[in-house]
Backbone as CSV, one residue per row, in Angstrom:
resi,resn,N_x,N_y,N_z,CA_x,CA_y,CA_z,C_x,C_y,C_z
1,MET,0.235,-13.527,30.912,1.246,-12.551,30.475,0.626,-11.156,30.466
2,ILE,1.331,-10.182,31.020,0.798,-8.826,31.050,0.749,-8.266,29.628
3,PRO,-0.235,-7.340,29.356,-0.423,-6.868,27.976,0.836,-6.317,27.333
4,GLY,1.653,-5.582,28.071,2.840,-4.979,27.480,3.868,-5.976,27.002
5,GLU,3.827,-7.187,27.580,4.812,-8.201,27.190,4.351,-9.038,26.001
6,ARG,3.054,-9.112,25.752,2.557,-9.935,24.641,3.125,-9.487,23.297
7,PRO,3.103,-8.189,22.958,3.683,-7.787,21.675,5.163,-8.107,21.569
8,ARG,5.890,-7.901,22.641,7.341,-8.194,22.593,7.582,-9.677,22.371
9,ALA,6.763,-10.522,23.002,6.915,-11.966,22.819,6.630,-12.365,21.376
10,LEU,5.604,-11.769,20.779,5.291,-12.085,19.383,6.378,-11.567,18.441
11,LEU,6.827,-10.355,18.668,7.858,-9.773,17.797,9.182,-10.507,17.920
12,ALA,9.433,-11.139,19.072,10.673,-11.896,19.252,10.767,-13.058,18.266
13,ALA,9.607,-13.519,17.785,9.608,-14.617,16.810,10.212,-14.197,15.476
14,LEU,10.371,-12.890,15.255,10.924,-12.395,13.993,12.445,-12.318,14.015
15,ASP,13.043,-12.471,15.173,14.504,-12.335,15.279,15.206,-13.296,14.320
16,GLY,16.041,-12.743,13.445,16.816,-13.553,12.521,16.036,-14.112,11.352
17,LYS,14.761,-13.747,11.216,13.935,-14.327,10.157,13.443,-13.301,9.135
18,THR,13.779,-12.041,9.335,13.285,-11.023,8.402,13.948,-11.122,7.029
19,ALA,15.123,-11.718,6.957,15.789,-11.851,5.647,14.954,-12.726,4.716
20,GLY,14.370,-13.796,5.252,13.526,-14.654,4.428,12.279,-13.936,3.955
21,VAL,11.711,-13.121,4.817,10.531,-12.340,4.437,10.894,-11.347,3.340
22,ALA,12.041,-10.704,3.497,12.489,-9.737,2.490,12.716,-10.407,1.143
23,GLU,13.289,-11.595,1.157,13.563,-12.303,-0.099,12.276,-12.658,-0.824
24,ARG,11.244,-13.025,-0.078,9.983,-13.427,-0.698,9.140,-12.227,-1.135
25,SER,9.267,-11.111,-0.436,8.368,-9.985,-0.694,9.007,-8.816,-1.434
26,GLY,10.325,-8.650,-1.295,10.981,-7.499,-1.901,11.054,-6.285,-0.998
27,VAL,10.447,-6.349,0.197,10.588,-5.256,1.164,11.965,-5.386,1.806
28,PRO,12.794,-4.333,1.808,14.184,-4.446,2.264,14.310,-5.019,3.670
29,GLU,15.205,-5.990,3.829,15.376,-6.678,5.107,15.826,-5.730,6.208
30,ARG,16.734,-4.818,5.886,17.248,-3.897,6.906,16.116,-3.088,7.531
31,HIS,15.219,-2.617,6.685,14.115,-1.811,7.198,13.125,-2.648,7.989
32,LEU,12.897,-3.895,7.577,12.010,-4.770,8.338,12.576,-5.040,9.726
33,ALA,13.852,-5.365,9.786,14.478,-5.678,11.069,14.474,-4.469,11.988
34,GLU,14.804,-3.304,11.443,14.834,-2.089,12.259,13.439,-1.728,12.748
35,ALA,12.430,-1.905,11.896,11.058,-1.576,12.278,10.558,-2.509,13.376
36,ALA,10.870,-3.801,13.255,10.451,-4.755,14.283,11.099,-4.437,15.623
37,LEU,12.383,-4.093,15.607,13.087,-3.758,16.832,12.507,-2.496,17.472
38,ALA,12.259,-1.485,16.640,11.709,-0.234,17.171,10.319,-0.453,17.756
39,LEU,9.518,-1.298,17.096,8.171,-1.558,17.598,8.216,-2.315,18.922
40,ALA,9.156,-3.239,19.051,9.287,-3.994,20.303,9.669,-3.082,21.464
41,ARG,10.368,-1.999,21.188,10.807,-1.078,22.237,9.764,-0.007,22.553
42,SER,8.739,0.096,21.688,7.736,1.148,21.852,6.666,0.725,22.863
43,PRO,6.119,1.675,23.630,5.015,1.340,24.544,3.664,1.193,23.846
44,LEU,3.554,1.648,22.604,2.254,1.652,21.929,1.666,0.258,21.712
45,PRO,2.454,-0.748,21.284,1.847,-2.075,21.097,1.239,-2.637,22.372
46,GLY,1.825,-2.307,23.509,1.253,-2.788,24.766,-0.137,-2.257,24.992
47,ARG,-0.372,-1.001,24.619,-1.713,-0.424,24.752,-2.683,-1.080,23.780
48,ALA,-2.212,-1.371,22.573,-3.076,-2.047,21.602,-3.416,-3.456,22.075
49,ALA,-2.457,-4.114,22.719,-2.663,-5.491,23.163,-3.801,-5.597,24.163
50,SER,-3.987,-4.555,24.958,-5.060,-4.601,25.956,-6.441,-4.646,25.300
51,GLY,-6.560,-4.176,24.088,-7.832,-4.200,23.375,-7.944,-5.337,22.386
52,LEU,-6.888,-6.130,22.240,-6.895,-7.263,21.319,-6.506,-8.525,22.082
53,PRO,-7.458,-9.179,22.705,-7.131,-10.362,23.511,-6.648,-11.548,22.683
54,ASP,-7.002,-11.578,21.397,-6.589,-12.695,20.541,-5.201,-12.447,19.986
55,ASP,-4.276,-13.387,20.193,-2.899,-13.206,19.721,-2.812,-13.141,18.199
56,GLU,-3.726,-13.790,17.492,-3.675,-13.759,16.034,-4.004,-12.362,15.511
57,ASP,-5.003,-11.720,16.095,-5.318,-10.350,15.711,-4.145,-9.428,16.012
58,LEU,-3.524,-9.637,17.168,-2.394,-8.800,17.550,-1.210,-9.032,16.614
59,ALA,-0.965,-10.288,16.233,0.132,-10.595,15.316,-0.069,-9.900,13.970
60,LEU,-1.294,-9.907,13.469,-1.562,-9.262,12.187,-1.379,-7.753,12.284
61,LEU,-1.839,-7.185,13.387,-1.684,-5.745,13.582,-0.208,-5.363,13.677
62,LEU,0.575,-6.158,14.409,2.010,-5.894,14.531,2.705,-6.037,13.172
63,ALA,2.312,-7.056,12.392,2.921,-7.261,11.075,2.663,-6.065,10.178
64,ARG,1.423,-5.550,10.197,1.106,-4.373,9.383,1.912,-3.164,9.838
65,ALA,2.075,-3.024,11.139,2.840,-1.887,11.658,4.306,-1.975,11.249
66,VAL,4.880,-3.166,11.293,6.280,-3.347,10.903,6.477,-3.020,9.431
67,VAL,5.590,-3.541,8.585,5.727,-3.307,7.146,5.485,-1.839,6.814
68,ALA,4.505,-1.222,7.468,4.254,0.207,7.223,5.479,1.045,7.584
69,ALA,6.112,0.729,8.704,7.309,1.475,9.103,8.459,1.223,8.137
70,ALA,8.585,-0.019,7.658,9.653,-0.342,6.707,9.458,0.414,5.399
71,LEU,8.225,0.445,4.898,7.962,1.168,3.650,8.111,2.671,3.835
72,SER,7.766,3.162,5.008,7.981,4.581,5.294,9.469,4.923,5.230
73,ALA,10.313,4.011,5.715,11.757,4.236,5.647,12.255,4.230,4.207
74,VAL,11.681,3.362,3.377,12.040,3.333,1.956,11.696,4.670,1.302
75,LEU,10.503,5.177,1.601,10.078,6.461,1.039,10.944,7.601,1.540
76,ALA,11.340,7.532,2.811,12.164,8.601,3.375,13.521,8.684,2.689
77,GLU,13.992,7.564,2.153,15.257,7.541,1.415,15.083,8.044,-0.012
78,ASP,13.835,8.372,-0.400,13.520,8.795,-1.762,13.979,7.746,-2.771
79,ALA,13.734,6.468,-2.418,14.128,5.368,-3.294,13.359,5.441,-4.605
80,PRO,14.012,5.137,-5.729,13.318,5.203,-7.023,12.284,4.110,-7.207
81,VAL,12.416,3.008,-6.457,11.485,1.891,-6.573,10.961,1.547,-5.182
82,VAL,9.638,1.522,-5.043,8.998,1.150,-3.786,8.171,-0.104,-4.039
83,PRO,8.237,-1.114,-3.157,7.427,-2.320,-3.355,5.951,-1.993,-3.526
84,ASP,5.293,-2.734,-4.419,3.882,-2.469,-4.663,3.016,-3.143,-3.605
85,GLY,1.684,-3.046,-3.794,0.773,-3.588,-2.805,0.888,-5.086,-2.629
86,GLY,1.198,-5.802,-3.710,1.373,-7.242,-3.597,2.540,-7.598,-2.696
87,ALA,3.646,-6.877,-2.856,4.813,-7.114,-2.000,4.504,-6.758,-0.551
88,ARG,3.792,-5.641,-0.371,3.403,-5.227,0.981,2.578,-6.312,1.663
89,ASP,1.558,-6.825,0.944,0.681,-7.824,1.538,1.430,-9.128,1.808
90,ALA,2.359,-9.484,0.911,3.138,-10.698,1.110,4.000,-10.585,2.360
91,ALA,4.582,-9.411,2.569,5.409,-9.209,3.757,4.575,-9.264,5.030
92,VAL,3.403,-8.637,5.002,2.520,-8.673,6.166,2.132,-10.111,6.489
93,ALA,1.727,-10.868,5.462,1.304,-12.250,5.683,2.433,-13.096,6.246
94,ALA,3.642,-12.931,5.699,4.777,-13.734,6.155,5.155,-13.401,7.598
95,LEU,5.180,-12.122,7.932,5.504,-11.731,9.308,4.436,-12.216,10.280
96,ALA,3.173,-12.069,9.890,2.085,-12.496,10.772,2.155,-14.000,11.029
97,GLU,2.448,-14.781,9.992,2.580,-16.230,10.170,3.720,-16.571,11.114
98,LEU,4.828,-15.870,10.998,5.952,-16.117,11.908,5.558,-15.840,13.357
99,MET,4.609,-14.932,13.534,4.153,-14.601,14.890,2.925,-15.402,15.302
100,GLY,2.541,-16.409,14.487,1.485,-17.320,14.906,0.142,-17.140,14.245
101,ALA,0.007,-16.217,13.303,-1.272,-16.022,12.623,-1.493,-17.112,11.586
102,ARG,-2.734,-17.289,11.180,-3.053,-18.267,10.147,-2.529,-17.800,8.793
103,PRO,-2.322,-18.735,7.868,-1.785,-18.365,6.551,-2.679,-17.374,5.823
104,ALA,-2.076,-16.629,4.894,-2.825,-15.665,4.085,-3.958,-16.364,3.357
105,GLY,-5.120,-15.693,3.298,-6.287,-16.272,2.653,-7.256,-16.864,3.651
106,SER,-6.799,-17.134,4.884,-7.700,-17.601,5.922,-8.520,-16.430,6.428
107,GLU,-9.557,-16.724,7.197,-10.385,-15.664,7.764,-9.534,-14.812,8.688
108,ARG,-9.608,-13.513,8.520,-8.817,-12.599,9.335,-9.700,-11.926,10.369
109,GLY,-9.058,-11.384,11.376,-9.787,-10.792,12.486,-9.859,-9.286,12.419
110,LEU,-9.902,-8.675,13.605,-10.132,-7.247,13.733,-9.064,-6.416,13.038
111,GLY,-7.812,-6.852,13.102,-6.728,-6.062,12.516,-6.935,-5.811,11.036
112,ALA,-7.361,-6.858,10.305,-7.581,-6.701,8.864,-8.767,-5.802,8.579
113,LEU,-9.787,-5.880,9.416,-10.963,-5.054,9.198,-10.669,-3.580,9.388
114,LEU,-9.710,-3.282,10.275,-9.398,-1.886,10.562,-8.409,-1.283,9.591
115,ALA,-7.422,-2.050,9.139,-6.282,-1.464,8.438,-6.631,-0.975,7.048
116,ARG,-7.321,-1.777,6.244,-7.540,-1.390,4.850,-8.472,-0.188,4.704
117,PRO,-9.595,-0.115,5.451,-10.392,1.117,5.353,-9.611,2.362,5.715
118,ALA,-8.687,2.247,6.673,-7.897,3.423,7.043,-7.035,3.883,5.885
119,LEU,-6.432,2.926,5.144,-5.620,3.287,3.991,-6.481,3.933,2.910
120,ARG,-7.685,3.384,2.695,-8.558,3.958,1.671,-8.969,5.375,2.033
121,LEU,-9.293,5.601,3.307,-9.680,6.944,3.728,-8.543,7.929,3.544
122,ALA,-7.309,7.481,3.855,-6.158,8.360,3.690,-5.960,8.727,2.227
123,SER,-6.114,7.742,1.327,-5.953,8.026,-0.089,-7.050,8.946,-0.595
124,HIS,-8.300,8.738,-0.153,-9.400,9.583,-0.600,-9.202,11.021,-0.145
125,ALA,-8.706,11.199,1.081,-8.452,12.557,1.564,-7.361,13.225,0.739
126,ALA,-6.353,12.453,0.358,-5.270,13.013,-0.448,-5.765,13.402,-1.835
127,VAL,-6.645,12.580,-2.418,-7.167,12.888,-3.757,-7.887,14.224,-3.757
128,ARG,-8.609,14.517,-2.686,-9.342,15.775,-2.622,-8.409,16.976,-2.582
129,ARG,-7.157,16.761,-2.169,-6.188,17.849,-2.076,-5.110,17.692,-3.144
130,ARG,-5.458,17.099,-4.274,-4.462,16.698,-5.267,-3.612,17.855,-5.759
131,ARG,-4.218,18.967,-6.107,-3.433,20.060,-6.681,-2.400,20.584,-5.694
132,ALA,-2.802,20.758,-4.435,-1.859,21.258,-3.432,-0.723,20.275,-3.222
133,LEU,-1.037,18.993,-3.214,0.013,17.992,-3.034,0.959,17.976,-4.226
134,THR,0.405,18.088,-5.419,1.250,18.084,-6.613,2.217,19.262,-6.601
135,GLU,1.718,20.431,-6.218,2.531,21.636,-6.312,3.512,21.796,-5.158
136,ALA,3.199,21.187,-4.003,4.007,21.492,-2.827,4.624,20.292,-2.131
137,ALA,4.041,19.102,-2.252,4.435,18.023,-1.359,5.441,17.052,-1.956
138,HIS,5.584,16.997,-3.250,6.458,15.991,-3.831,7.912,16.304,-3.542
139,PRO,8.662,15.323,-3.007,10.043,15.609,-2.622,10.958,15.982,-3.773
140,ALA,10.574,15.629,-5.015,11.425,15.954,-6.165,10.962,17.212,-6.879
141,ALA,10.096,17.997,-6.258,9.577,19.197,-6.920,10.702,20.135,-7.323
142,ALA,11.723,20.252,-6.489,12.848,21.137,-6.811,13.568,20.676,-8.074
143,ASP,13.664,19.358,-8.274,14.310,18.839,-9.483,13.504,19.206,-10.722
144,VAL,12.169,19.119,-10.607,11.318,19.492,-11.742,11.499,20.969,-12.069
145,LEU,11.499,21.810,-11.048,11.670,23.247,-11.272,13.035,23.550,-11.886
146,ARG,14.045,22.844,-11.428,15.398,23.051,-11.981,15.426,22.670,-13.465
147,TYR,14.758,21.545,-13.797,14.709,21.150,-15.199,13.974,22.195,-16.033
148,LEU,12.829,22.678,-15.554,12.056,23.649,-16.312,12.850,24.932,-16.557
149,ALA,13.717,25.269,-15.606,14.500,26.489,-15.745,15.749,26.294,-16.595
150,ARG,16.368,25.111,-16.495,17.668,24.900,-17.166,17.739,23.503,-17.779
151,GLY,16.743,23.153,-18.579,16.675,21.793,-19.084,17.307,21.556,-20.433
152,GLY,17.823,22.600,-21.067,18.359,22.448,-22.419,19.466,21.428,-22.516
153,ALA,20.398,21.439,-21.590,21.526,20.504,-21.641,21.061,19.065,-21.438
154,VAL,20.049,18.875,-20.603,19.520,17.531,-20.365,18.854,16.993,-21.624
155,ARG,18.050,17.831,-22.275,17.404,17.399,-23.520,18.439,17.061,-24.585
156,GLN,19.481,17.872,-24.699,20.520,17.627,-25.695,21.238,16.312,-25.431
157,ARG,21.533,16.039,-24.162,22.239,14.795,-23.826,21.357,13.583,-24.104
158,LEU,20.055,13.688,-23.814,19.155,12.578,-24.107,19.079,12.337,-25.613
159,ARG,19.021,13.407,-26.393,19.004,13.254,-27.848,20.251,12.519,-28.326
160,GLU,21.395,12.895,-27.783,22.649,12.249,-28.185,22.644,10.763,-27.848
161,LEU,22.144,10.434,-26.671,22.088,9.026,-26.269,21.159,8.234,-27.191
162,ILE,20.013,8.806,-27.513,19.055,8.122,-28.385,19.643,7.929,-29.771
163,GLU,20.320,8.934,-30.287,20.881,8.858,-31.634,21.999,7.834,-31.739
164,GLU,22.595,7.465,-30.618,23.646,6.438,-30.622,23.078,5.028,-30.695
165,LEU,21.772,4.867,-30.484,21.153,3.544,-30.425,20.620,3.136,-31.786
166,PRO,20.640,1.849,-32.089,20.050,1.379,-33.353,18.534,1.416,-33.273
167,ALA,17.916,1.663,-34.412,16.448,1.677,-34.473,15.917,0.243,-34.406
168,PRO,14.695,0.051,-33.899,13.805,1.057,-33.311,14.128,1.274,-31.838
169,VAL,13.832,2.457,-31.348,14.116,2.824,-29.958,12.802,3.066,-29.220
170,VAL,12.742,2.591,-27.991,11.621,2.878,-27.091,12.160,3.714,-25.938
171,VAL,11.575,4.870,-25.730,12.001,5.763,-24.648,11.010,5.627,-23.494
172,VAL,11.523,5.261,-22.319,10.687,5.064,-21.133,11.121,6.055,-20.064
173,GLY,10.160,6.802,-19.514,10.498,7.774,-18.484,9.469,7.774,-17.369
174,HIS,9.949,7.796,-16.129,9.077,7.847,-14.948,9.161,9.223,-14.312
175,SER,8.016,9.801,-14.002,7.950,11.066,-13.272,8.706,12.156,-14.031
176,LEU,9.757,12.735,-13.422,10.542,13.756,-14.110,11.159,13.197,-15.395
177,GLY,11.553,11.925,-15.379,12.088,11.314,-16.592,11.094,11.336,-17.732
178,GLY,9.793,11.171,-17.404,8.768,11.250,-18.429,8.597,12.653,-18.974
179,ILE,8.737,13.652,-18.105,8.679,15.044,-18.554,9.810,15.320,-19.535
180,ILE,11.011,14.902,-19.179,12.178,15.146,-20.026,12.038,14.414,-21.359
181,ALA,11.575,13.153,-21.303,11.414,12.376,-22.537,10.403,13.036,-23.465
182,LEU,9.258,13.415,-22.923,8.229,14.064,-23.732,8.740,15.372,-24.308
183,ASP,9.349,16.184,-23.499,9.822,17.492,-23.936,10.885,17.353,-25.025
184,THR,11.752,16.362,-24.888,12.803,16.132,-25.884,12.210,15.719,-27.221
185,LEU,11.220,14.829,-27.185,10.617,14.344,-28.419,9.719,15.394,-29.072
186,VAL,9.172,16.285,-28.270,8.359,17.374,-28.814,9.237,18.393,-29.530
187,THR,10.400,18.673,-28.954,11.246,19.770,-29.424,11.737,19.576,-30.851
188,ALA,12.125,18.346,-31.189,12.638,18.085,-32.544,12.478,16.604,-32.867
189,PRO,12.326,16.245,-34.133,12.095,14.843,-34.504,13.279,13.942,-34.156
190,LEU,12.958,12.735,-33.709,13.924,11.652,-33.553,13.290,10.448,-34.236
191,PRO,13.477,10.333,-35.558,12.695,9.397,-36.372,12.795,7.941,-35.953
192,HIS,13.920,7.515,-35.354,14.018,6.093,-35.045,13.475,5.746,-33.664
193,VAL,12.795,6.716,-32.991,12.069,6.395,-31.765,10.683,5.899,-32.150
194,GLU,10.386,4.677,-31.782,9.137,4.026,-32.168,8.027,4.259,-31.149
195,LEU,8.396,4.386,-29.872,7.396,4.454,-28.818,7.913,5.283,-27.658
196,LEU,7.056,6.141,-27.134,7.317,6.876,-25.898,6.444,6.272,-24.813
197,VAL,7.049,5.918,-23.686,6.307,5.399,-22.537,6.563,6.321,-21.359
198,THR,5.508,6.946,-20.845,5.634,7.744,-19.632,4.875,7.033,-18.518
199,VAL,5.457,7.050,-17.327,4.896,6.329,-16.178,4.826,7.301,-14.998
200,GLY,3.639,7.457,-14.446,3.491,8.409,-13.341,3.969,9.791,-13.741
201,SER,3.499,10.281,-14.868,4.071,11.484,-15.479,3.253,12.735,-15.185
202,GLN,3.962,13.834,-14.959,3.336,15.147,-14.816,3.384,15.943,-16.119
203,GLY,3.835,15.305,-17.206,3.930,15.998,-18.482,2.619,16.636,-18.921
204,PRO,1.498,15.899,-18.919,0.222,16.518,-19.310,-0.159,17.699,-18.412
205,PHE,0.102,17.584,-17.114,-0.213,18.674,-16.175,0.602,19.921,-16.501
206,LEU,1.887,19.746,-16.792,2.729,20.902,-17.116,2.296,21.542,-18.433
207,TYR,1.950,20.704,-19.409,1.485,21.247,-20.694,0.219,22.080,-20.498
208,GLU,-0.751,21.516,-19.784,-2.019,22.221,-19.590,-1.821,23.486,-18.765
209,SER,-0.796,23.488,-17.893,-0.503,24.659,-17.064,0.328,25.701,-17.800
210,GLY,0.758,25.390,-19.025,1.594,26.309,-19.784,3.035,26.309,-19.357
211,ALA,3.478,25.224,-18.691,4.829,25.184,-18.144,5.765,24.218,-18.869
212,LEU,5.265,23.454,-19.835,6.138,22.532,-20.564,6.972,23.334,-21.555
213,PRO,8.310,23.302,-21.455,9.134,24.193,-22.281,8.924,24.051,-23.783
214,GLY,8.770,22.809,-24.265,8.760,22.601,-25.705,7.434,22.766,-26.391
215,LEU,6.343,22.922,-25.646,5.028,22.960,-26.278,4.106,23.867,-25.477
216,THR,3.580,24.877,-26.134,2.717,25.851,-25.472,1.253,25.456,-25.624
217,HIS,0.552,25.402,-24.535,-0.876,25.113,-24.558,-1.624,26.272,-25.228
218,PRO,-2.544,26.032,-26.171,-3.162,24.743,-26.551,-2.628,24.179,-27.862
219,GLN,-1.373,24.388,-28.192,-0.830,23.822,-29.427,-0.987,22.300,-29.417
220,PRO,-1.259,21.698,-30.576,-1.392,20.237,-30.624,-0.029,19.561,-30.539
221,LEU,-0.052,18.297,-30.236,1.179,17.518,-30.202,1.740,17.408,-31.618
222,PRO,2.997,17.750,-31.834,3.566,17.673,-33.187,3.448,16.281,-33.790
223,ARG,3.296,16.212,-35.084,3.105,14.927,-35.755,4.326,14.028,-35.626
224,HIS,5.503,14.625,-35.412,6.694,13.776,-35.351,6.834,13.041,-34.015
225,VAL,6.015,13.369,-33.022,6.074,12.649,-31.742,5.538,11.238,-31.972
226,PRO,6.257,10.210,-31.536,5.839,8.827,-31.810,4.622,8.425,-30.982
227,ASP,4.169,7.182,-31.176,3.099,6.639,-30.343,3.463,6.833,-28.879
228,TRP,2.458,7.177,-28.086,2.705,7.535,-26.690,1.807,6.691,-25.791
229,LEU,2.435,5.872,-24.951,1.739,5.085,-23.936,1.966,5.758,-22.584
230,ASN,0.888,6.126,-21.926,0.963,6.842,-20.648,0.337,5.981,-19.557
231,VAL,1.173,5.469,-18.652,0.734,4.554,-17.598,0.531,5.344,-16.305
232,TYR,-0.599,5.115,-15.656,-0.890,5.847,-14.418,-1.612,4.945,-13.427
233,ASP,-1.574,5.342,-12.179,-2.323,4.709,-11.093,-3.194,5.802,-10.490
234,ARG,-4.474,5.564,-10.348,-5.364,6.634,-9.883,-5.016,7.099,-8.465
235,ARG,-4.298,6.277,-7.693,-3.870,6.713,-6.360,-2.588,7.540,-6.415
236,ASP,-1.925,7.510,-7.559,-0.701,8.301,-7.726,-1.104,9.714,-8.131
237,LEU,-1.046,10.620,-7.202,-1.496,11.984,-7.464,-0.538,12.750,-8.361
238,LEU,0.592,12.139,-8.706,1.552,12.782,-9.604,1.523,12.158,-11.003
239,GLY,0.568,11.287,-11.231,0.411,10.684,-12.555,-0.822,11.245,-13.239
240,TYR,-0.646,11.876,-14.390,-1.737,12.572,-15.075,-2.072,11.914,-16.407
241,LEU,-3.322,12.050,-16.815,-3.789,11.507,-18.085,-3.507,12.492,-19.222
242,GLY,-3.252,11.919,-20.410,-2.929,12.770,-21.550,-3.919,12.710,-22.697
243,ALA,-4.761,11.656,-22.747,-5.626,11.461,-23.915,-6.633,12.591,-24.080
244,GLY,-7.099,13.170,-22.989,-8.051,14.263,-23.093,-7.443,15.524,-23.668
245,LEU,-6.142,15.681,-23.485,-5.439,16.849,-24.013,-4.978,16.629,-25.447
246,PHE,-4.628,15.375,-25.768,-4.109,15.048,-27.096,-4.921,13.881,-27.663
247,PRO,-6.152,14.139,-28.107,-7.013,13.050,-28.598,-6.353,12.271,-29.735
248,ASP,-6.467,10.955,-29.646,-5.949,10.033,-30.658,-4.426,10.012,-30.754
249,ARG,-3.744,10.685,-29.823,-2.276,10.685,-29.868,-1.656,10.007,-28.642
250,VAL,-2.444,9.844,-27.587,-1.950,9.253,-26.338,-2.886,8.130,-25.913
251,THR,-2.300,7.026,-25.470,-3.078,5.944,-24.880,-2.808,5.916,-23.384
252,ASP,-3.820,6.273,-22.598,-3.706,6.213,-21.142,-4.085,4.814,-20.674
253,VAL,-3.232,4.210,-19.863,-3.505,2.873,-19.337,-3.385,2.912,-17.822
254,GLU,-4.431,2.478,-17.148,-4.419,2.465,-15.683,-3.891,1.136,-15.158
255,VAL,-3.024,1.206,-14.156,-2.588,0.032,-13.412,-2.888,0.288,-11.936
256,ASP,-2.853,-0.763,-11.156,-3.126,-0.643,-9.723,-1.905,-1.111,-8.945
257,ASN,-1.150,-0.162,-8.399,0.030,-0.497,-7.598,-0.320,-0.918,-6.181
258,ARG,-1.593,-0.789,-5.831,-2.101,-1.231,-4.530,-1.320,-0.609,-3.374
259,GLN,-1.022,0.657,-3.543,-0.378,1.425,-2.491,-1.062,2.781,-2.391
260,PRO,-1.143,3.339,-1.202,-1.644,4.713,-1.082,-0.574,5.693,-1.539
261,PHE,-0.967,6.923,-1.790,0.002,7.963,-2.114,0.747,8.352,-0.843
262,PRO,2.081,8.584,-0.892,2.920,8.725,-2.083,3.598,7.438,-2.564
263,ALA,3.428,6.324,-1.820,4.096,5.087,-2.234,3.669,4.660,-3.628
264,ALA,2.420,4.967,-4.007,1.939,4.576,-5.334,2.799,5.156,-6.445
265,HIS,3.395,6.314,-6.218,4.174,6.967,-7.272,5.468,6.235,-7.579
266,SER,6.004,5.494,-6.631,7.284,4.809,-6.836,7.135,3.298,-6.932
267,ALA,5.896,2.804,-6.978,5.681,1.355,-6.955,5.429,0.750,-8.335
268,TYR,5.522,1.544,-9.397,5.254,1.010,-10.737,6.211,-0.111,-11.122
269,TRP,7.483,0.042,-10.763,8.490,-0.875,-11.299,8.540,-2.210,-10.580
270,THR,7.701,-2.396,-9.546,7.530,-3.725,-8.966,6.156,-4.293,-9.305
271,ASN,5.449,-3.642,-10.218,4.121,-4.079,-10.627,4.213,-4.751,-12.000
272,PRO,4.003,-6.070,-12.086,4.117,-6.770,-13.376,3.192,-6.213,-14.450
273,ALA,2.074,-5.602,-14.057,1.129,-5.075,-15.053,1.774,-3.999,-15.916
274,VAL,2.691,-3.230,-15.356,3.372,-2.184,-16.121,4.175,-2.807,-17.259
275,TYR,4.898,-3.865,-16.949,5.717,-4.521,-17.970,4.843,-5.209,-19.021
276,ARG,3.708,-5.741,-18.603,2.807,-6.364,-19.580,2.269,-5.330,-20.558
277,GLU,1.925,-4.155,-20.066,1.394,-3.116,-20.953,2.452,-2.667,-21.954
278,ILE,3.688,-2.511,-21.489,4.758,-2.098,-22.402,5.036,-3.199,-23.425
279,ALA,5.105,-4.440,-22.935,5.391,-5.575,-23.832,4.311,-5.716,-24.902
280,ALA,3.056,-5.450,-24.517,1.977,-5.571,-25.493,2.144,-4.570,-26.630
281,ARG,2.730,-3.415,-26.355,2.964,-2.422,-27.386,4.143,-2.781,-28.287
282,LEU,4.997,-3.653,-27.820,6.190,-4.010,-28.589,6.001,-5.264,-29.427
283,SER,4.914,-6.000,-29.174,4.720,-7.263,-29.887,4.078,-7.040,-31.252
């Protein structure tokens, strides 16, 4: 078989089977199917095939490419939840097996050796440029700026919603939601809030930058702010630590979403470790 046809033959094994992969992994089926079709039509896999004589290595490489394209499509939609690294790896393993690769956990070939170091290098390069990415690259930056300029009505509405709930209340906020939750609780007491949980939050960064509306740096965190659990992933360049700014008032907890940035920022809610950390605070 000529090199250009080998990838198409392997990808043909995925026809009608991506729904099962999506069900097991959580990666959206529509994006998997579209990515596989687009890859089959591309000339690039044929060039890769010429350097990968083993079909198992090629199957693994194609599976990684399909899943990467599917997750890229999820990010392009600015989805609030992105599958974590476990879901990504499960999807890759399932697709590769459908194309003839050995089951996950078996010895892997060249494709596995190449892919993970590349992801690590990409994340390390992004970490070195963290401030620029935080200030300019996040797709929701305009929403944050809008809140900072005109956030009074949002804080008031959140207060009203909280006051309608029976005590005790736990307030959970991700990203901009964490900024709003923190700012609301700083501004005035809400006595029946027992716990604040921020996930992937820029609240500490805004406070230290002098941009948090309700609290001017270096003022301390008001005593009426409840216990604060701050969950972050070191690969999430939009998740900041708070304990160094507010000693003994914030508990920073690291989780590993096993995704490079920016996917790491939206992968918290498919990571069971996040729920375990919150549950431990409620028990």
